[in-house]
C-alpha positions in Angstrom: 25.8 32.5 -28.5 22.8 33.5 -30.6 22.1 31.0 -33.4 21.5 32.4 -36.9 21.8 31.3 -40.5 25.1 31.5 -42.3 26.1 35.1 -43.3 25.6 34.6 -47.0 21.9 33.7 -46.8 19.6 36.5 -47.9 16.8 36.2 -45.3 14.4 38.0 -47.6 14.7 35.3 -50.2 12.5 32.3 -49.5 14.3 30.3 -52.1 17.7 31.0 -50.6 16.5 30.3 -47.0 15.0 26.9 -48.1 18.1 25.9 -50.0 20.4 26.8 -47.0 18.1 25.2 -44.5 17.3 22.0 -46.4 20.1 21.3 -48.9 23.3 23.1 -48.5 25.9 21.0 -46.6 23.6 18.0 -46.3 25.6 14.9 -47.3 24.4 13.5 -50.6 25.2 10.0 -51.8 22.6 9.6 -54.5 24.0 9.9 -58.0 20.9 11.5 -59.4 21.1 14.4 -56.9 24.9 14.6 -57.2 24.4 15.0 -61.0 21.8 17.7 -60.6 24.0 19.7 -58.4 27.1 19.1 -60.5 25.3 20.4 -63.6 24.0 23.4 -61.8 27.3 24.2 -60.2 29.1 24.2 -63.5 26.5 26.7 -64.9 27.0 28.9 -61.8 30.8 29.3 -62.6 31.3 33.1 -62.6 27.8 33.9 -61.5 25.9 34.1 -58.2 24.3 31.0 -56.8 21.0 32.7 -56.4 20.9 33.3 -60.2 21.1 29.5 -60.6 18.6 28.7 -57.9 16.0 31.0 -59.5 16.5 29.1 -62.8 16.7 25.6 -61.2 13.2 24.5 -62.4 13.8 25.8 -65.9 17.1 23.9 -65.9 15.2 20.8 -64.7 12.8 21.1 -67.6 15.3 22.0 -70.2 17.7 19.2 -69.2 15.1 16.4 -69.2 14.8 16.2 -65.4 18.5 16.0 -65.0 18.6 12.7 -66.6 22.3 12.0 -67.5 21.5 9.3 -70.1 19.3 11.8 -72.0 21.6 14.7 -71.6 24.7 12.7 -72.7 22.8 12.0 -76.0 22.2 15.7 -76.8 23.1 16.6 -80.4 23.4 20.0 -82.1 19.7 20.5 -82.6 19.1 20.2 -78.8 22.1 22.5 -78.0 20.6 25.1 -80.3 17.2 24.7 -78.5 18.8 25.2 -75.1 20.5 28.4 -76.4 17.1 29.7 -77.3 15.7 28.9 -73.8 15.5 32.2 -71.8 14.8 30.3 -68.6 18.4 28.9 -68.3 21.9 30.4 -68.5 22.5 30.6 -72.2 26.3 30.4 -72.5 27.2 28.2 -75.4 30.5 27.0 -73.9 28.7 25.9 -70.7 25.9 24.2 -72.6 28.4 22.2 -74.7 30.4 21.5 -71.5 27.3 20.2 -69.8 26.9 17.5 -72.4 30.6 16.6 -72.4 30.8 16.6 -68.6 27.7 14.4 -68.5 29.4 11.8 -70.6 32.4 11.9 -68.4 30.2 11.8 -65.3 28.8 8.5 -66.6 32.2 7.1 -67.4 33.2 7.8 -63.8 30.0 6.0 -62.7 31.1 3.0 -64.7 34.6 3.1 -63.4 33.8 3.5 -59.7 30.4 1.8 -59.5 28.8 5.3 -58.9 29.8 8.9 -59.0 29.2 8.9 -55.2 31.9 6.3 -54.7 34.3 8.4 -56.8 33.5 11.7 -55.0 33.4 10.4 -51.4 36.5 8.3 -52.1 38.6 11.5 -52.0 37.7 11.8 -48.2 37.4 8.1 -47.4 33.7 8.7 -46.9 34.3 11.3 -44.2 32.6 14.7 -44.1 35.1 17.6 -43.7 33.7 19.8 -41.0 34.5 23.5 -40.6 36.2 24.0 -37.2 36.2 27.8 -37.3 34.6 30.5 -39.3 37.6 31.1 -41.6 36.3 30.1 -45.0 38.2 29.4 -48.1 37.0 29.5 -51.7 39.1 26.5 -52.5 41.2 23.9 -50.7 43.7 21.2 -51.4 40.8 18.8 -51.7 39.0 20.9 -54.3 42.3 21.4 -56.1 42.8 17.6 -56.3 39.3 16.8 -57.5 39.3 19.7 -60.0 42.7 18.5 -61.4 41.3 14.9 -61.7 38.1 16.0 -63.4 40.1 18.2 -65.9 42.4 15.4 -66.6 39.4 13.3 -67.5 38.3 16.1 -69.9 35.7 18.1 -68.0 35.3 21.8 -68.3 34.1 24.5 -65.9 35.3 22.5 -63.0 37.9 24.8 -61.5 38.8 24.5 -57.9 36.5 27.3 -56.8 33.5 25.7 -58.6 34.4 22.3 -57.2 34.7 23.6 -53.6 31.3 25.2 -54.0 30.0 21.8 -55.2 31.6 20.0 -52.2 29.9 22.5 -49.8 26.5 22.0 -51.7 26.5 18.3 -51.5 27.8 18.0 -47.9 31.3 16.6 -48.5 32.3 19.8 -46.8 30.2 21.1 -43.9 30.9 24.9 -44.0 28.0 26.0 -41.9 29.1 28.7 -39.6 29.7 27.7 -35.9 26.6 29.7 -34.9 24.4 28.5 -37.8 21.1 27.0 -36.9 21.8 24.2 -39.4 25.2 23.2 -38.2 24.0 20.9 -35.5 21.4 19.2 -37.7 24.1 17.6 -39.9 
């Protein structure tokens, strides 16, 4: 069987290839990285991931290096500044949700000792590994986490967005069976 990258990777896009080969599906336990990916995924809702990847560095700069303490303290003036920033996705509801979700993210950290403990607790610390090439856009696991996050007051955390997040941070390994990265994880 010839090994290739997952079908969704645009081989002509170095940023997409790098993301697929070095990040996507790699288990993440560090809260800082989990927060960065969480913020980016919620902005991705309804858009293509490549759009977000291309704006990632602008997001990093605009959102104070993905520092949750700083983001949680944003006031109206900063929200207006973000809405004027052409480097990011300028959706007022998503910008406001980013601040609210960050505050809830930090509450979860306090409650569970880390966001990592919270997230990985849904699988008892186990990685869910794709056993075939029949992929879903959401699962019972993403439904459960989405429902819990919404109950806590988060926005832009529907099951499809959460499933994408679980794939991105390696809770779910959805690399295709013939993918060159599948065996590395």
